[in-house]
DRENLUMFI-899996 format. One record per atom (N, C-alpha, C, O, CB): x, y, z; residue in three letters. Coordinates in pm, whole numbers, padded with zeros to 5 digits, always signed. Glycine has a CB too. Layout:
N
XYZALA;...
END
This chain:
72
+12939+10723+10138MET;+12928+10667+10005MET;+12784+10678+09957MET;+12691+10646+10031MET;+12974+10520+10003MET;+12766+10723+09837THR;+12631+10731+09781THR;+12592+10598+09719THR;+12675+10528+09661THR;+12623+10844+09676THR;+12468+10565+09731CYS;+12419+10432+09691CYS;+12418+10412+09541CYS;+12425+10297+09495CYS;+12280+10411+09745CYS;+12410+10517+09463TRP;+12400+10499+09318TRP;+12525+10437+09259TRP;+12521+10389+09146TRP;+12373+10631+09252TRP;+12636+10438+09332LYS;+12759+10377+09281LYS;+12736+10229+09250LYS;+12804+10173+09163LYS;+12875+10392+09382LYS;+12643+10166+09318TRP;+12609+10026+09293TRP;+12540+10010+09159TRP;+12533+09898+09107TRP;+12519+09972+09405TRP;+12491+10117+09101PHE;+12416+10112+08976PHE;+12502+10154+08857PHE;+12449+10206+08758PHE;+12293+10201+08986PHE;+12632+10133+08865GLY;+12724+10175+08760GLY;+12686+10126+08621GLY;+12691+10203+08525GLY;+12861+10128+08791GLY;+12648+09999+08609GLY;+12610+09943+08479GLY;+12486+10009+08423GLY;+12478+10036+08303GLY;+12588+09794+08491GLY;+12389+10035+08511LEU;+12267+10103+08468LEU;+12296+10245+08423LEU;+12242+10291+08322LEU;+12163+10103+08581LEU;+12379+10314+08497LEU;+12416+10451+08460LEU;+12485+10451+08325LEU;+12459+10538+08241LEU;+12506+10514+08568LEU;+12574+10355+08303LYS;+12644+10346+08175LYS;+12545+10319+08062LYS;+12553+10381+07956LYS;+12751+10236+08180LYS;+12453+10227+08086GLU;+12352+10195+07984GLU;+12263+10314+07954GLU;+12217+10331+07840GLU;+12266+10076+08030GLU;+12238+10397+08054ALA;+12156+10516+08035ALA;+12236+10630+07973ALA;+12179+10733+07936ALA;+12098+10561+08169ALA;+12367+10612+07961GLY;+12451+10717+07905GLY;+12474+10832+08001GLY;+12498+10945+07960GLY;+12391+10769+07779GLY;+12466+10802+08131VAL;+12482+10905+08233VAL;+12620+10894+08295VAL;+12656+10791+08351VAL;+12373+10893+08342VAL;+12696+11000+08283GLU;+12827+11007+08348GLU;+12810+11096+08472GLU;+12759+11207+08463GLU;+12937+11064+08250GLU;+12853+11045+08585ILE;+12838+11119+08710ILE;+12940+11232+08714ILE;+13060+11211+08695ILE;+12854+11025+08833ILE;+12890+11350+08741THR;+12974+11469+08757THR;+12936+11538+08886THR;+12835+11503+08948THR;+12960+11566+08635THR;+13015+11634+08927ASP;+12980+11712+09047ASP;+12846+11783+09027ASP;+12770+11803+09122ASP;+13090+11815+09079ASP;+12818+11819+08903LYS;+12695+11893+08871LYS;+12570+11806+08881LYS;+12465+11854+08924LYS;+12705+11952+08732LYS;+12577+11677+08842ASN;+12457+11595+08837ASN;+12445+11488+08945ASN;+12342+11422+08955ASN;+12449+11529+08705ASN;+12548+11469+09027LYS;+12545+11357+09121LYS;+12430+11367+09221LYS;+12375+11264+09260LYS;+12675+11349+09194LYS;+12395+11487+09264ASP;+12282+11501+09357ASP;+12149+11466+09290ASP;+12063+11404+09351ASP;+12277+11646+09412ASP;+12134+11505+09164SER;+12012+11474+09091SER;+11999+11324+09066SER;+11891+11267+09081SER;+12009+11549+08957SER;+12109+11261+09029VAL;+12109+11116+09006VAL;+12076+11043+09136VAL;+11994+10951+09137VAL;+12245+11068+08949VAL;+12139+11084+09243ASP;+12115+11024+09374ASP;+11969+11038+09414ASP;+11907+10942+09460ASP;+12206+11088+09480ASP;+11914+11156+09397ALA;+11774+11181+09433ALA;+11678+11097+09348ALA;+11581+11042+09399ALA;+11740+11330+09418ALA;+11706+11088+09217LEU;+11619+11010+09128LEU;+11620+10862+09165LEU;+11514+10800+09170LEU;+11663+11028+08982LEU;+11737+10807+09191ILE;+11744+10665+09228ILE;+11675+10641+09362ILE;+11602+10543+09377ILE;+11891+10618+09235ILE;+11697+10729+09459HIS;+11627+10716+09588HIS;+11476+10721+09568HIS;+11402+10642+09626HIS;+11672+10828+09686HIS;+11430+10814+09486GLN;+11286+10828+09462GLN;+11231+10703+09395GLN;+11126+10652+09435GLN;+11258+10952+09374GLN;+11300+10652+09294TYR;+11255+10533+09222TYR;+11249+10413+09316TYR;+11149+10340+09317TYR;+11347+10503+09104TYR;+11352+10392+09394ILE;+11355+10279+09488ILE;+11244+10293+09590ILE;+11177+10196+09623ILE;+11493+10270+09559ILE;+11223+10416+09641GLY;+11117+10440+09737GLY;+10980+10410+09680GLY;+10897+10348+09747GLY;+11121+10583+09785GLY;+10957+10453+09556GLU;+10828+10426+09491GLU;+10807+10276+09473GLU;+10699+10224+09504GLU;+10821+10497+09354GLU;+10907+10208+09424GLN;+10895+10065+09398GLN;+10874+09985+09526GLN;+10794+09891+09529GLN;+11018+10014+09325GLN;+10945+10022+09631SER;+10929+09947+09756SER;+10794+09976+09819SER;+10736+09889+09885SER;+11043+09980+09855SER;+10742+10097+09802SER;+10610+10128+09858SER;+10499+10055+09781SER;+10392+10029+09837SER;+10585+10279+09855SER;+10523+10023+09654TYR;+10427+09947+09575TYR;+10442+09797+09600TYR;+10362+09718+09549TYR;+10443+09977+09426TYR;+10542+09758+09677GLY;+10566+09617+09704GLY;+10642+09545+09595GLY;+10648+09422+09594GLY;+10437+09549+09725GLY;+10701+09621+09503HIS;+10775+09560+09392HIS;+10915+09518+09430HIS;+10970+09424+09373HIS;+10781+09656+09276HIS;+10974+09586+09526CYS;+11110+09550+09565CYS;+11137+09596+09708CYS;+11061+09670+09769CYS;+11213+09612+09469CYS;+11248+09549+09757SER;+11291+09579+09893SER;+11345+09721+09900SER;+11382+09779+09798SER;+11399+09479+09940SER;+11349+09778+10019SER;+11413+09908+10035SER;+11562+09890+10065SER;+11634+09989+10079SER;+11344+09988+10148SER;+11608+09766+10076ASP;+11749+09734+10097ASP;+11822+09747+09963ASP;+11793+09673+09869ASP;+11767+09589+10157ASP;+11916+09841+09954TRP;+11981+09873+09828TRP;+12052+09754+09765TRP;+12052+09740+09643TRP;+12079+09984+09848TRP;+12111+09668+09846LYS;+12181+09552+09792LYS;+12082+09459+09722LYS;+12111+09402+09617LYS;+12256+09476+09903LYS;+11965+09444+09782VAL;+11861+09359+09725VAL;+11800+09424+09602VAL;+11778+09359+09500VAL;+11752+09329+09828VAL;+11773+09553+09612VAL;+11710+09627+09503VAL;+11794+09622+09376VAL;+11740+09601+09267VAL;+11687+09773+09543VAL;+11920+09641+09390ARG;+12008+09639+09272ARG;+11992+09508+09196ARG;+11982+09508+09073ARG;+12156+09660+09314ARG;+11990+09397+09268LYS;+11974+09266+09204LYS;+11836+09251+09143LYS;+11821+09193+09035LYS;+11999+09155+09305LYS;+11734+09303+09211GLU;+11598+09294+09159GLU;+11583+09374+09030GLU;+11524+09325+08934GLU;+11497+09345+09263GLU;+11636+09494+09028ILE;+11626+09577+08909ILE;+11706+09515+08794ILE;+11661+09517+08679ILE;+11677+09721+08938ILE;+11821+09460+08825LYS;+11903+09397+08721LYS;+11830+09279+08658LYS;+11844+09255+08538LYS;+12037+09350+08780LYS;+11753+09205+08737SER;+11685+09086+08684SER;+11544+09114+08630SER;+11484+09027+08568SER;+11676+08982+08792SER;+11491+09234+08654ASN;+11357+09269+08609ASN;+11368+09372+08497ASN;+11391+09490+08523ASN;+11270+09324+08728ASN;+11351+09328+08373GLN;+11371+09415+08257GLN;+11282+09540+08260GLN;+11326+09648+08222GLN;+11345+09338+08129GLN;+11158+09525+08305LYS;+11067+09640+08309LYS;+11120+09747+08405LYS;+11124+09865+08370LYS;+10926+09596+08352LYS;+11159+09706+08524MET;+11212+09801+08622MET;+11341+09864+08571MET;+11363+09985+08586MET;+11236+09732+08757MET;+11427+09782+08512LYS;+11554+09831+08459LYS;+11530+09937+08352LYS;+11592+10043+08354LYS;+11637+09714+08400LYS;+11439+09909+08260THR;+11407+10002+08153THR;+11348+10132+08208THR;+11386+10240+08164THR;+11309+09939+08053THR;+11258+10122+08305GLU;+11198+10241+08365GLU;+11304+10330+08428GLU;+11305+10451+08407GLU;+11094+10202+08471GLU;+11394+10269+08505LEU;+11497+10348+08571LEU;+11593+10410+08470LEU;+11634+10524+08486LEU;+11573+10262+08671LEU;+11629+10336+08367ILE;+11718+10390+08263ILE;+11653+10509+08194ILE;+11720+10610+08171ILE;+11753+10282+08159ILE;+11525+10499+08162GLU;+11456+10612+08097GLU;+11453+10735+08189GLU;+11472+10847+08143GLU;+11311+10573+08059GLU;+11430+10713+08317LYS;+11430+10825+08412LYS;+11568+10889+08422LYS;+11581+11011+08430LYS;+11384+10779+08551LYS;+11672+10806+08420LEU;+11808+10858+08426LEU;+11843+10936+08299LEU;+11907+11040+08306LEU;+11908+10744+08447LEU;+11801+10884+08185LYS;+11826+10954+08058LYS;+11762+11093+08057LYS;+11817+11187+08001LYS;+11773+10871+07941LYS;+11647+11103+08120ALA;+11576+11232+08123ALA;+11651+11338+08202ALA;+11625+11457+08185ALA;+11437+11214+08182ALA;+11744+11297+08288LEU;+11823+11394+08364LEU;+11924+11467+08277LEU;+11965+11579+08310LEU;+11894+11324+08477LEU;+11964+11404+08167SER;+12069+11464+08083SER;+12019+11581+08004SER;+12095+11641+07929SER;+12126+11363+07989SER;
END
């Protein structure tokens, strides 16, 4: 199972529909974003925790949505 499935609401808000063509790119972008944030001490590297942190932190949510939109 790929971890981005937990980010369904964010993907919808970003207007990103997962397809066979883009799922690897979406997965890589979310992994990269989570890795960057956890290395800066902004959030955990635990995906269950991160999802809740991003959902409650408008700045992080907006950043990730903008990055996802750029994939389209």
